[in-house]
FIKOLZA-1660 file (N, C-alpha, C; in steps of 0.1 Angstrom, whole numbers, plus 5000, padded with zeros to 4 digits):
% residues 257
   i   px   py   pz ch aa at
   1 4404 7682 2720  A  M  N
   1 4404 7682 2706  A  M CA
   1 4397 7695 2700  A  M  C
   2 4404 7699 2692  A  A  N
   2 4403 7713 2682  A  A CA
   2 4387 7707 2672  A  A  C
   3 4378 7722 2671  A  K  N
   3 4366 7722 2666  A  K CA
   3 4370 7721 2651  A  K  C
   4 4362 7716 2643  A  G  N
   4 4360 7713 2629  A  G CA
   4 4366 7703 2624  A  G  C
   5 4366 7697 2610  A  T  N
   5 4373 7689 2605  A  T CA
   5 4386 7687 2609  A  T  C
   6 4392 7675 2608  A  L  N
   6 4407 7672 2608  A  L CA
   6 4410 7661 2597  A  L  C
   7 4420 7666 2589  A  K  N
   7 4426 7654 2583  A  K CA
   7 4440 7649 2589  A  K  C
   8 4438 7636 2584  A  Q  N
   8 4451 7627 2591  A  Q CA
   8 4463 7631 2576  A  Q  C
   9 4480 7636 2585  A  I  N
   9 4492 7635 2580  A  I CA
   9 4499 7624 2582  A  I  C
  10 4504 7619 2571  A  R  N
  10 4513 7605 2575  A  R CA
  10 4523 7612 2587  A  R  C
  11 4525 7607 2598  A  T  N
  11 4533 7606 2609  A  T CA
  11 4533 7621 2612  A  T  C
  12 4523 7632 2613  A  R  N
  12 4523 7645 2613  A  R CA
  12 4511 7649 2622  A  R  C
  13 4502 7637 2628  A  G  N
  13 4488 7641 2634  A  G CA
  13 4479 7643 2623  A  G  C
  14 4474 7659 2626  A  A  N
  14 4461 7660 2618  A  A CA
  14 4459 7677 2617  A  A  C
  15 4454 7683 2607  A  Y  N
  15 4449 7696 2606  A  Y CA
  15 4438 7702 2600  A  Y  C
  16 4437 7712 2603  A  N  N
  16 4424 7722 2602  A  N CA
  16 4426 7728 2588  A  N  C
  17 4439 7733 2583  A  R  N
  17 4441 7739 2571  A  R CA
  17 4454 7735 2566  A  R  C
  18 4457 7735 2554  A  I  N
  18 4473 7730 2548  A  I CA
  18 4474 7744 2540  A  I  C
  19 4490 7748 2538  A  V  N
  19 4495 7756 2533  A  V CA
  19 4508 7748 2525  A  V  C
  20 4506 7749 2509  A  F  N
  20 4517 7745 2504  A  F CA
  20 4518 7754 2489  A  F  C
  21 4532 7749 2482  A  I  N
  21 4535 7758 2472  A  I CA
  21 4530 7749 2460  A  I  C
  22 4526 7752 2451  A  D  N
  22 4521 7744 2437  A  D CA
  22 4525 7752 2430  A  D  C
  23 4540 7748 2419  A  G  N
  23 4546 7754 2408  A  G CA
  23 4546 7769 2414  A  G  C
  24 4540 7780 2408  A  S  N
  24 4541 7793 2409  A  S CA
  24 4533 7797 2418  A  S  C
  25 4525 7791 2425  A  A  N
  25 4512 7797 2435  A  A CA
  25 4515 7792 2445  A  A  C
  26 4509 7799 2459  A  V  N
  26 4510 7792 2472  A  V CA
  26 4493 7789 2474  A  V  C
  27 4487 7780 2481  A  V  N
  27 4475 7772 2480  A  V CA
  27 4472 7771 2500  A  V  C
  28 4463 7777 2500  A  C  N
  28 4453 7769 2515  A  C CA
  28 4441 7762 2509  A  C  C
  29 4445 7750 2516  A  E  N
  29 4432 7744 2514  A  E CA
  29 4426 7738 2529  A  E  C
  30 4415 7735 2531  A  D  N
  30 4405 7725 2542  A  D CA
  30 4411 7714 2541  A  D  C
  31 4406 7708 2551  A  A  N
  31 4410 7692 2558  A  A CA
  31 4403 7685 2546  A  A  C
  32 4392 7689 2538  A  Q  N
  32 4389 7682 2528  A  Q CA
  32 4394 7683 2514  A  Q  C
  33 4402 7691 2516  A  G  N
  33 4410 7691 2500  A  G CA
  33 4407 7704 2495  A  G  C
  34 4396 7712 2497  A  N  N
  34 4388 7722 2490  A  N CA
  34 4398 7737 2492  A  N  C
  35 4402 7742 2479  A  V  N
  35 4407 7753 2479  A  V CA
  35 4402 7767 2487  A  V  C
  36 4408 7770 2498  A  I  N
  36 4401 7783 2501  A  I CA
  36 4407 7797 2498  A  I  C
  37 4415 7792 2496  A  Q  N
  37 4426 7808 2489  A  Q CA
  37 4438 7804 2484  A  Q  C
  38 4441 7810 2470  A  E  N
  38 4456 7810 2463  A  E CA
  38 4458 7822 2456  A  E  C
  39 4471 7822 2455  A  G  N
  39 4479 7834 2448  A  G CA
  39 4494 7831 2446  A  G  C
  40 4499 7843 2441  A  G  N
  40 4510 7840 2436  A  G CA
  40 4519 7837 2446  A  G  C
  41 4531 7824 2444  A  A  N
  41 4539 7823 2456  A  A CA
  41 4554 7837 2456  A  A  C
  42 4555 7837 2469  A  G  N
  42 4564 7851 2467  A  G CA
  42 4556 7861 2468  A  G  C
  43 4541 7864 2467  A  I  N
  43 4537 7876 2465  A  I CA
  43 4524 7875 2473  A  I  C
  44 4516 7866 2475  A  S  N
  44 4509 7865 2482  A  S CA
  44 4505 7855 2495  A  S  C
  45 4520 7851 2497  A  D  N
  45 4521 7842 2509  A  D CA
  45 4515 7850 2522  A  D  C
  46 4516 7860 2529  A  S  N
  46 4513 7867 2539  A  S CA
  46 4495 7861 2538  A  S  C
  47 4488 7867 2526  A  A  N
  47 4474 7867 2527  A  A CA
  47 4466 7854 2528  A  A  C
  48 4474 7839 2523  A  V  N
  48 4469 7832 2520  A  V CA
  48 4472 7819 2534  A  V  C
  49 4484 7825 2541  A  I  N
  49 4486 7821 2555  A  I CA
  49 4475 7825 2564  A  I  C
  50 4476 7838 2565  A  T  N
  50 4466 7846 2576  A  T CA
  50 4451 7835 2569  A  T  C
  51 4444 7839 2558  A  R  N
  51 4436 7831 2558  A  R CA
  51 4433 7817 2567  A  R  C
  52 4444 7809 2565  A  G  N
  52 4444 7797 2567  A  G CA
  52 4438 7800 2584  A  G  C
  53 4449 7810 2589  A  M  N
  53 4449 7814 2606  A  M CA
  53 4434 7816 2610  A  M  C
  54 4428 7825 2601  A  N  N
  54 4416 7828 2607  A  N CA
  54 4406 7821 2603  A  N  C
  55 4403 7813 2593  A  D  N
  55 4395 7800 2591  A  D CA
  55 4396 7794 2606  A  D  C
  56 4411 7791 2611  A  I  N
  56 4411 7781 2619  A  I CA
  56 4408 7787 2634  A  I  C
  57 4409 7801 2632  A  N  N
  57 4402 7810 2649  A  N CA
  57 4388 7812 2646  A  N  C
  58 4381 7807 2637  A  K  N
  58 4367 7810 2636  A  K CA
  58 4360 7798 2643  A  K  C
  59 4370 7786 2636  A  L  N
  59 4367 7770 2641  A  L CA
  59 4367 7767 2657  A  L  C
  60 4375 7781 2664  A  G  N
  60 4378 7778 2681  A  G CA
  60 4390 7775 2680  A  G  C
  61 4396 7772 2671  A  G  N
  61 4411 7766 2671  A  G CA
  61 4416 7760 2665  A  G  C
  62 4428 7758 2662  A  G  N
  62 4434 7739 2656  A  G CA
  62 4444 7742 2648  A  G  C
  63 4450 7734 2642  A  I  N
  63 4465 7736 2633  A  I CA
  63 4464 7740 2618  A  I  C
  64 4474 7749 2616  A  L  N
  64 4475 7752 2604  A  L CA
  64 4490 7747 2599  A  L  C
  65 4488 7736 2592  A  F  N
  65 4501 7729 2583  A  F CA
  65 4508 7733 2575  A  F  C
  66 4517 7736 2575  A  V  N
  66 4525 7744 2563  A  V CA
  66 4536 7734 2558  A  V  C
  67 4535 7731 2545  A  K  N
  67 4543 7722 2540  A  K CA
  67 4557 7727 2533  A  K  C
  68 4567 7716 2531  A  S  N
  68 4579 7721 2527  A  S CA
  68 4582 7730 2517  A  S  C
  69 4590 7738 2518  A  G  N
  69 4588 7751 2508  A  G CA
  69 4593 7764 2513  A  G  C
  70 4599 7773 2505  A  Q  N
  70 4596 7791 2510  A  Q CA
  70 4593 7797 2510  A  Q  C
  71 4583 7800 2523  A  Y  N
  71 4573 7813 2518  A  Y CA
  71 4578 7825 2524  A  Y  C
  72 4577 7837 2516  A  V  N
  72 4582 7847 2520  A  V CA
  72 4570 7861 2523  A  V  C
  73 4570 7864 2531  A  V  N
  73 4558 7873 2538  A  V CA
  73 4561 7887 2535  A  V  C
  74 4549 7895 2530  A  Q  N
  74 4550 7909 2528  A  Q CA
  74 4546 7916 2536  A  Q  C
  75 4540 7910 2545  A  S  N
  75 4531 7915 2564  A  S CA
  75 4533 7907 2571  A  S  C
  76 4533 7910 2585  A  A  N
  76 4535 7902 2596  A  A CA
  76 4524 7893 2597  A  A  C
  77 4526 7880 2600  A  L  N
  77 4513 7873 2603  A  L CA
  77 4509 7874 2617  A  L  C
  78 4496 7877 2619  A  I  N
  78 4491 7881 2631  A  I CA
  78 4485 7868 2640  A  I  C
  79 4488 7863 2649  A  L  N
  79 4487 7851 2652  A  L CA
  79 4473 7852 2664  A  L  C
  80 4465 7844 2661  A  P  N
  80 4450 7841 2668  A  P CA
  80 4454 7838 2681  A  P  C
  81 4449 7834 2695  A  D  N
  81 4445 7825 2704  A  D CA
  81 4440 7811 2696  A  D  C
  82 4447 7804 2706  A  K  N
  82 4443 7785 2700  A  K CA
  82 4446 7781 2686  A  K  C
  83 4453 7791 2677  A  V  N
  83 4459 7788 2665  A  V CA
  83 4474 7784 2663  A  V  C
  84 4477 7771 2659  A  N  N
  84 4488 7765 2659  A  N CA
  84 4493 7764 2649  A  N  C
  85 4508 7764 2647  A  I  N
  85 4518 7762 2632  A  I CA
  85 4524 7754 2637  A  I  C
  86 4524 7742 2627  A  T  N
  86 4531 7730 2627  A  T CA
  86 4539 7729 2610  A  T  C
  87 4552 7733 2607  A  G  N
  87 4556 7730 2596  A  G CA
  87 4560 7716 2595  A  G  C
  88 4562 7712 2582  A  E  N
  88 4566 7696 2580  A  E CA
  88 4577 7693 2585  A  E  C
  89 4588 7699 2581  A  N  N
  89 4602 7698 2586  A  N CA
  89 4611 7710 2590  A  N  C
  90 4615 7712 2600  A  R  N
  90 4623 7724 2606  A  R CA
  90 4631 7725 2593  A  R  C
  91 4640 7721 2588  A  Y  N
  91 4652 7721 2577  A  Y CA
  91 4647 7728 2563  A  Y  C
  92 4633 7719 2563  A  T  N
  92 4628 7723 2548  A  T CA
  92 4614 7733 2549  A  T  C
  93 4608 7735 2557  A  T  N
  93 4601 7744 2559  A  T CA
  93 4601 7760 2565  A  T  C
  94 4608 7765 2555  A  T  N
  94 4611 7781 2560  A  T CA
  94 4598 7795 2555  A  T  C
  95 4598 7801 2568  A  I  N
  95 4588 7813 2563  A  I CA
  95 4600 7824 2566  A  I  C
  96 4600 7833 2557  A  K  N
  96 4611 7845 2554  A  K CA
  96 4606 7856 2552  A  K  C
  97 4612 7868 2563  A  A  N
  97 4608 7880 2558  A  A CA
  97 4611 7889 2544  A  A  C
  98 4603 7891 2539  A  K  N
  98 4609 7901 2525  A  K CA
  98 4614 7913 2528  A  K  C
  99 4620 7917 2519  A  D  N
  99 4634 7927 2521  A  D CA
  99 4625 7938 2522  A  D  C
 100 4628 7949 2529  A  N  N
 100 4625 7956 2541  A  N CA
 100 4611 7954 2547  A  N  C
 101 4605 7944 2552  A  L  N
 101 4595 7941 2558  A  L CA
 101 4594 7951 2565  A  L  C
 102 4605 7951 2577  A  N  N
 102 4607 7959 2587  A  N CA
 102 4596 7957 2599  A  N  C
 103 4593 7943 2600  A  D  N
 103 4586 7941 2610  A  D CA
 103 4587 7923 2617  A  D  C
 104 4577 7921 2623  A  Q  N
 104 4582 7908 2628  A  Q CA
 104 4573 7896 2616  A  Q  C
 105 4580 7888 2617  A  I  N
 105 4571 7877 2611  A  I CA
 105 4561 7871 2613  A  I  C
 106 4560 7869 2626  A  I  N
 106 4547 7864 2637  A  I CA
 106 4544 7870 2648  A  I  C
 107 4537 7872 2648  A  Q  N
 107 4533 7880 2663  A  Q CA
 107 4523 7877 2669  A  Q  C
 108 4518 7877 2681  A  T  N
 108 4509 7870 2685  A  T CA
 108 4495 7883 2685  A  T  C
 109 4485 7877 2685  A  K  N
 109 4474 7888 2683  A  K CA
 109 4474 7901 2695  A  K  C
 110 4474 7892 2709  A  L  N
 110 4476 7905 2719  A  L CA
 110 4484 7911 2722  A  L  C
 111 4497 7905 2719  A  A  N
 111 4508 7917 2713  A  A CA
 111 4510 7924 2708  A  A  C
 112 4505 7923 2698  A  R  N
 112 4500 7930 2686  A  R CA
 112 4493 7942 2686  A  R  C
 113 4486 7939 2692  A  E  N
 113 4469 7949 2692  A  E CA
 113 4475 7956 2711  A  E  C
 114 4481 7950 2717  A  K  N
 114 4491 7957 2728  A  K CA
 114 4474 7966 2737  A  K  C
 115 4466 7948 2734  A  L  N
 115 4452 7956 2744  A  L CA
 115 4444 7944 2755  A  L  C
 116 4464 7937 2758  A  G  N
 116 4461 7923 2766  A  G CA
 116 4450 7926 2779  A  G  C
 117 4451 7938 2785  A  L  N
 117 4444 7941 2799  A  L CA
 117 4444 7926 2808  A  L  C
 118 4458 7920 2808  A  G  N
 118 4454 7909 2819  A  G CA
 118 4451 7897 2812  A  G  C
 119 4449 7898 2803  A  N  N
 119 4448 7887 2793  A  N CA
 119 4457 7879 2786  A  N  C
 120 4458 7865 2784  A  T  N
 120 4470 7857 2774  A  T CA
 120 4465 7846 2763  A  T  C
 121 4472 7844 2755  A  Q  N
 121 4466 7834 2747  A  Q CA
 121 4475 7824 2744  A  Q  C
 122 4471 7814 2739  A  T  N
 122 4477 7797 2739  A  T CA
 122 4479 7796 2725  A  T  C
 123 4490 7797 2722  A  N  N
 123 4499 7789 2706  A  N CA
 123 4503 7778 2708  A  N  C
 124 4510 7770 2697  A  E  N
 124 4523 7764 2692  A  E CA
 124 4525 7766 2680  A  E  C
 125 4535 7769 2682  A  I  N
 125 4550 7770 2671  A  I CA
 125 4557 7759 2666  A  I  C
 126 4557 7751 2661  A  R  N
 126 4568 7735 2657  A  R CA
 126 4572 7734 2644  A  R  C
 127 4583 7733 2644  A  N  N
 127 4589 7725 2634  A  N CA
 127 4591 7735 2621  A  N  C
 128 4598 7745 2623  A  L  N
 128 4598 7755 2611  A  L CA
 128 4610 7760 2616  A  L  C
 129 4613 7772 2603  A  T  N
 129 4625 7777 2599  A  T CA
 129 4618 7792 2600  A  T  C
 130 4619 7803 2611  A  L  N
 130 4617 7818 2605  A  L CA
 130 4628 7823 2602  A  L  C
 131 4630 7830 2590  A  D  N
 131 4646 7837 2583  A  D CA
 131 4643 7854 2584  A  D  C
 132 4645 7861 2595  A  G  N
 132 4639 7876 2594  A  G CA
 132 4652 7882 2581  A  G  C
 133 4655 7876 2577  A  N  N
 133 4665 7883 2563  A  N CA
 133 4672 7898 2571  A  N  C
 134 4680 7895 2578  A  G  N
 134 4682 7910 2585  A  G CA
 134 4689 7918 2581  A  G  C
 135 4699 7912 2569  A  A  N
 135 4709 7917 2560  A  A CA
 135 4703 7932 2553  A  A  C
 136 4687 7928 2551  A  N  N
 136 4677 7939 2544  A  N CA
 136 4670 7943 2553  A  N  C
 137 4668 7947 2563  A  Q  N
 137 4657 7956 2570  A  Q CA
 137 4668 7965 2574  A  Q  C
 138 4659 7978 2582  A  S  N
 138 4664 7986 2589  A  S CA
 138 4661 7983 2603  A  S  C
 139 4650 7976 2604  A  H  N
 139 4647 7970 2622  A  H CA
 139 4639 7961 2623  A  H  C
 140 4637 7952 2631  A  S  N
 140 4629 7944 2631  A  S CA
 140 4631 7929 2640  A  S  C
 141 4622 7926 2646  A  T  N
 141 4625 7912 2657  A  T CA
 141 4615 7903 2649  A  T  C
 142 4622 7889 2648  A  V  N
 142 4616 7882 2641  A  V CA
 142 4600 7872 2643  A  V  C
 143 4604 7872 2662  A  L  N
 143 4595 7866 2662  A  L CA
 143 4589 7874 2678  A  L  C
 144 4574 7877 2681  A  G  N
 144 4567 7881 2689  A  G CA
 144 4563 7873 2695  A  G  C
 145 4566 7866 2705  A  F  N
 145 4561 7854 2711  A  F CA
 145 4553 7864 2727  A  F  C
 146 4548 7874 2728  A  G  N
 146 4542 7879 2739  A  G CA
 146 4528 7875 2741  A  G  C
 147 4528 7874 2759  A  D  N
 147 4512 7876 2764  A  D CA
 147 4505 7865 2762  A  D  C
 148 4515 7851 2762  A  I  N
 148 4512 7837 2763  A  I CA
 148 4514 7828 2773  A  I  C
 149 4504 7819 2771  A  K  N
 149 4500 7810 2785  A  K CA
 149 4501 7794 2779  A  K  C
 150 4508 7782 2785  A  N  N
 150 4502 7772 2782  A  N CA
 150 4511 7771 2768  A  N  C
 151 4516 7775 2762  A  S  N
 151 4523 7778 2748  A  S CA
 151 4535 7769 2747  A  S  C
 152 4535 7764 2735  A  V  N
 152 4549 7760 2728  A  V CA
 152 4559 7766 2717  A  V  C
 153 4569 7765 2720  A  L  N
 153 4577 7766 2707  A  L CA
 153 4588 7756 2705  A  L  C
 154 4591 7746 2698  A  G  N
 154 4595 7739 2697  A  G CA
 154 4600 7734 2682  A  G  C
 155 4612 7728 2686  A  N  N
 155 4620 7726 2670  A  N CA
 155 4618 7735 2659  A  N  C
 156 4622 7746 2666  A  V  N
 156 4623 7757 2656  A  V CA
 156 4633 7761 2657  A  V  C
 157 4638 7769 2644  A  S  N
 157 4652 7781 2641  A  S CA
 157 4645 7791 2639  A  S  C
 158 4655 7803 2647  A  I  N
 158 4652 7814 2644  A  I CA
 158 4666 7822 2633  A  I  C
 159 4665 7828 2624  A  L  N
 159 4677 7831 2617  A  L CA
 159 4674 7850 2614  A  L  C
 160 4685 7853 2612  A  N  N
 160 4692 7863 2606  A  N CA
 160 4681 7873 2610  A  N  C
 161 4681 7879 2625  A  A  N
 161 4674 7889 2631  A  A CA
 161 4680 7899 2630  A  A  C
 162 4675 7913 2627  A  R  N
 162 4679 7925 2624  A  R CA
 162 4683 7930 2638  A  R  C
 163 4672 7931 2647  A  N  N
 163 4677 7932 2661  A  N CA
 163 4674 7920 2668  A  N  C
 164 4662 7918 2677  A  F  N
 164 4657 7908 2683  A  F CA
 164 4653 7895 2677  A  F  C
 165 4659 7886 2679  A  G  N
 165 4655 7870 2674  A  G CA
 165 4640 7867 2680  A  G  C
 166 4638 7869 2690  A  I  N
 166 4627 7867 2699  A  I CA
 166 4622 7877 2712  A  I  C
 167 4612 7883 2709  A  I  N
 167 4609 7888 2721  A  I CA
 167 4596 7880 2728  A  I  C
 168 4598 7878 2740  A  A  N
 168 4583 7868 2750  A  A CA
 168 4584 7876 2763  A  A  C
 169 4570 7887 2762  A  N  N
 169 4572 7891 2776  A  N CA
 169 4556 7898 2777  A  N  C
 170 4553 7904 2784  A  A  N
 170 4539 7910 2786  A  A CA
 170 4539 7924 2777  A  A  C
 171 4534 7926 2768  A  T  N
 171 4533 7937 2766  A  T CA
 171 4520 7946 2764  A  T  C
 172 4523 7961 2758  A  G  N
 172 4513 7971 2761  A  G CA
 172 4504 7972 2771  A  G  C
 173 4492 7970 2771  A  N  N
 173 4483 7972 2784  A  N CA
 173 4485 7959 2794  A  N  C
 174 4491 7951 2788  A  N  N
 174 4497 7938 2799  A  N CA
 174 4505 7942 2808  A  N  C
 175 4516 7951 2803  A  Q  N
 175 4525 7959 2814  A  Q CA
 175 4519 7967 2825  A  Q  C
 176 4524 7961 2832  A  G  N
 176 4518 7964 2851  A  G CA
 176 4508 7960 2854  A  G  C
 177 4502 7950 2848  A  T  N
 177 4491 7939 2854  A  T CA
 177 4494 7928 2861  A  T  C
 178 4486 7923 2867  A  D  N
 178 4490 7908 2873  A  D CA
 178 4491 7895 2862  A  D  C
 179 4494 7901 2851  A  L  N
 179 4492 7890 2838  A  L CA
 179 4503 7878 2845  A  L  C
 180 4497 7866 2845  A  I  N
 180 4508 7853 2850  A  I CA
 180 4508 7847 2834  A  I  C
 181 4524 7848 2828  A  M  N
 181 4528 7839 2814  A  M CA
 181 4530 7827 2823  A  M  C
 182 4520 7814 2823  A  E  N
 182 4527 7804 2831  A  E CA
 182 4528 7794 2821  A  E  C
 183 4533 7784 2824  A  N  N
 183 4532 7768 2818  A  N CA
 183 4537 7770 2804  A  N  C
 184 4548 7773 2801  A  N  N
 184 4548 7776 2786  A  N CA
 184 4566 7771 2784  A  N  C
 185 4565 7764 2771  A  V  N
 185 4577 7753 2767  A  V CA
 185 4587 7758 2760  A  V  C
 186 4598 7765 2756  A  F  N
 186 4603 7766 2745  A  F CA
 186 4616 7754 2745  A  F  C
 187 4617 7747 2735  A  R  N
 187 4622 7729 2735  A  R CA
 187 4629 7733 2719  A  R  C
 188 4643 7728 2721  A  D  N
 188 4647 7726 2706  A  D CA
 188 4648 7740 2699  A  D  C
 189 4651 7750 2701  A  V  N
 189 4651 7765 2699  A  V CA
 189 4666 7766 2693  A  V  C
 190 4669 7774 2683  A  L  N
 190 4681 7777 2678  A  L CA
 190 4678 7789 2674  A  L  C
 191 4684 7800 2679  A  I  N
 191 4685 7814 2677  A  I CA
 191 4699 7820 2671  A  I  C
 192 4699 7821 2657  A  D  N
 192 4711 7824 2651  A  D CA
 192 4712 7834 2643  A  D  C
 193 4722 7840 2649  A  K  N
 193 4726 7859 2641  A  K CA
 193 4718 7868 2642  A  K  C
 194 4721 7881 2648  A  N  N
 194 4715 7893 2644  A  N CA
 194 4725 7903 2642  A  N  C
 195 4717 7912 2632  A  Y  N
 195 4729 7923 2629  A  Y CA
 195 4732 7934 2634  A  Y  C
 196 4727 7934 2650  A  G  N
 196 4730 7947 2659  A  G CA
 196 4730 7943 2671  A  G  C
 197 4737 7952 2680  A  G  N
 197 4739 7952 2695  A  G CA
 197 4728 7943 2701  A  G  C
 198 4714 7943 2695  A  D  N
 198 4703 7936 2710  A  D CA
 198 4706 7922 2712  A  D  C
 199 4696 7922 2718  A  D  N
 199 4700 7908 2725  A  D CA
 199 4695 7896 2714  A  D  C
 200 4697 7882 2718  A  L  N
 200 4689 7874 2708  A  L CA
 200 4677 7869 2709  A  L  C
 201 4676 7868 2721  A  I  N
 201 4663 7864 2729  A  I CA
 201 4660 7870 2743  A  I  C
 202 4646 7876 2742  A  T  N
 202 4645 7887 2756  A  T CA
 202 4630 7879 2759  A  T  C
 203 4633 7875 2774  A  I  N
 203 4620 7869 2778  A  I CA
 203 4619 7875 2791  A  I  C
 204 4605 7877 2793  A  G  N
 204 4601 7883 2810  A  G CA
 204 4586 7880 2810  A  G  C
 205 4589 7876 2830  A  G  N
 205 4575 7874 2833  A  G CA
 205 4570 7863 2833  A  G  C
 206 4580 7853 2831  A  M  N
 206 4577 7839 2825  A  M CA
 206 4575 7830 2842  A  M  C
 207 4563 7822 2850  A  V  N
 207 4563 7816 2855  A  V CA
 207 4561 7799 2855  A  V  C
 208 4568 7792 2860  A  N  N
 208 4566 7775 2856  A  N CA
 208 4566 7772 2847  A  N  C
 209 4578 7779 2835  A  S  N
 209 4580 7774 2822  A  S CA
 209 4593 7765 2820  A  S  C
 210 4598 7760 2813  A  L  N
 210 4608 7753 2808  A  L CA
 210 4618 7758 2795  A  L  C
 211 4629 7759 2794  A  F  N
 211 4635 7766 2786  A  F CA
 211 4647 7753 2784  A  F  C
 212 4647 7748 2772  A  D  N
 212 4652 7734 2770  A  D CA
 212 4658 7732 2757  A  D  C
 213 4673 7731 2756  A  N  N
 213 4679 7731 2746  A  N CA
 213 4678 7742 2738  A  N  C
 214 4682 7753 2743  A  V  N
 214 4679 7766 2738  A  V CA
 214 4693 7770 2735  A  V  C
 215 4695 7775 2721  A  I  N
 215 4705 7779 2717  A  I CA
 215 4712 7794 2711  A  I  C
 216 4717 7802 2718  A  A  N
 216 4715 7811 2714  A  A CA
 216 4732 7815 2706  A  A  C
 217 4734 7821 2692  A  K  N
 217 4749 7823 2689  A  K CA
 217 4747 7831 2676  A  K  C
 218 4757 7837 2677  A  N  N
 218 4763 7850 2669  A  N CA
 218 4757 7861 2668  A  N  C
 219 4754 7866 2684  A  G  N
 219 4748 7876 2683  A  G CA
 219 4756 7887 2688  A  G  C
 220 4754 7902 2686  A  G  N
 220 4759 7917 2686  A  G CA
 220 4758 7918 2702  A  G  C
 221 4747 7915 2709  A  G  N
 221 4748 7918 2726  A  G CA
 221 4745 7904 2732  A  G  C
 222 4737 7903 2744  A  E  N
 222 4734 7894 2751  A  E CA
 222 4725 7880 2746  A  E  C
 223 4730 7870 2746  A  A  N
 223 4725 7857 2739  A  A CA
 223 4713 7858 2743  A  A  C
 224 4708 7856 2760  A  I  N
 224 4697 7858 2765  A  I CA
 224 4694 7865 2777  A  I  C
 225 4688 7874 2773  A  T  N
 225 4681 7875 2785  A  T CA
 225 4669 7876 2792  A  T  C
 226 4667 7872 2802  A  A  N
 226 4656 7868 2811  A  A CA
 226 4653 7876 2822  A  A  C
 227 4643 7881 2825  A  G  N
 227 4637 7890 2839  A  G CA
 227 4624 7888 2840  A  G  C
 228 4624 7893 2857  A  S  N
 228 4608 7891 2863  A  S CA
 228 4605 7874 2861  A  S  C
 229 4613 7865 2864  A  M  N
 229 4610 7849 2862  A  M CA
 229 4610 7844 2875  A  M  C
 230 4601 7833 2876  A  K  N
 230 4596 7826 2890  A  K CA
 230 4593 7811 2887  A  K  C
 231 4599 7808 2890  A  D  N
 231 4597 7791 2897  A  D CA
 231 4599 7785 2879  A  D  C
 232 4610 7789 2875  A  S  N
 232 4611 7781 2858  A  S CA
 232 4626 7775 2859  A  S  C
 233 4626 7766 2845  A  T  N
 233 4639 7759 2849  A  T CA
 233 4646 7763 2832  A  T  C
 234 4658 7762 2836  A  W  N
 234 4668 7767 2824  A  W CA
 234 4680 7752 2823  A  W  C
 235 4673 7742 2811  A  R  N
 235 4682 7730 2812  A  R CA
 235 4691 7731 2797  A  R  C
 236 4701 7729 2797  A  D  N
 236 4707 7724 2788  A  D CA
 236 4709 7737 2776  A  D  C
 237 4709 7750 2781  A  C  N
 237 4713 7759 2767  A  C CA
 237 4721 7768 2771  A  C  C
 238 4727 7771 2758  A  Y  N
 238 4738 7780 2754  A  Y CA
 238 4743 7787 2747  A  Y  C
 239 4750 7800 2751  A  A  N
 239 4756 7811 2739  A  A CA
 239 4768 7810 2731  A  A  C
 240 4768 7808 2720  A  I  N
 240 4780 7806 2714  A  I CA
 240 4783 7820 2705  A  I  C
 241 4793 7820 2704  A  D  N
 241 4800 7836 2697  A  D CA
 241 4789 7843 2698  A  D  C
 242 4790 7852 2709  A  C  N
 242 4781 7862 2713  A  C CA
 242 4789 7872 2715  A  C  C
 243 4788 7883 2724  A  N  N
 243 4793 7894 2722  A  N CA
 243 4798 7897 2740  A  N  C
 244 4802 7888 2745  A  P  N
 244 4808 7891 2763  A  P CA
 244 4814 7900 2765  A  P  C
 245 4821 7907 2754  A  Q  N
 245 4831 7918 2757  A  Q CA
 245 4826 7931 2760  A  Q  C
 246 4808 7931 2757  A  T  N
 246 4798 7943 2757  A  T CA
 246 4792 7940 2766  A  T  C
 247 4783 7927 2764  A  D  N
 247 4773 7923 2775  A  D CA
 247 4780 7908 2782  A  D  C
 248 4771 7903 2793  A  A  N
 248 4770 7892 2794  A  A CA
 248 4763 7880 2786  A  A  C
 249 4768 7870 2787  A  A  N
 249 4765 7858 2777  A  A CA
 249 4750 7859 2780  A  A  C
 250 4744 7858 2796  A  F  N
 250 4734 7855 2796  A  F CA
 250 4730 7861 2811  A  F  C
 251 4720 7870 2810  A  S  N
 251 4717 7877 2823  A  S CA
 251 4700 7873 2827  A  S  C
 252 4703 7862 2837  A  L  N
 252 4688 7855 2842  A  L CA
 252 4685 7859 2856  A  L  C
 253 4674 7863 2857  A  E  N
 253 4667 7860 2871  A  E CA
 253 4656 7853 2870  A  E  C
 254 4657 7845 2883  A  G  N
 254 4642 7837 2891  A  G CA
 254 4639 7825 2881  A  G  C
 255 4652 7818 2879  A  F  N
 255 4653 7806 2870  A  F CA
 255 4657 7795 2883  A  F  C
 256 4652 7781 2882  A  G  N
 256 4655 7770 2889  A  G CA
 256 4663 7761 2878  A  G  C
 257 4675 7762 2886  A  L  N
 257 4683 7754 2873  A  L CA
 257 4690 7742 2881  A  L  C
% end
């Protein structure tokens, strides 16, 4: 159990901080209903969500619950270790990149700082949609989920990337180390559309991990590229309407199928 007070959510378990839209405001509250930070919806969404994540990080980890609504991020959300993001509903909770963000919507902290030095972090992202708004970016990846261990990406849609939908590999100073990105689960994940010739999802260096019902569609390059994998399982995964004329639909290495 994570440190700090938890508040029950009907059918959704418990949370440490909650973010929701209230009219023209975006609000973060603690588990007792105290307002931690608020700002204008569509203007301060990144700052309010980041405050919730940072508070949970100070508690030693826990859950940020994001209520249904469309949140427009003005800067990348940098996800600390042991901070988990859970949406209320995959189809009604959307975090979208603003026009010309030209950055990732969410990126793990170690990957962002490129200072892993053989370390990993553990996170869960569940029950939401990330919309990269790729038609209005010059370059961007929607989700940077690198340098992870014992992590989960579950029941998530990744839409409208400019370049890559997901990059999940060793980054920065973790490249060339003995880093083991093991025991990760990607389940019920849809990556739909990019606007360039990049892969929809790129995975590297994972061990003993599971990829279950991962669907990549409408991509300009390979649907899924996976390299330097070991003892991992690929199950019920599909490429739909990608670009096999220029790239293979899948480029896989080290999967137990």
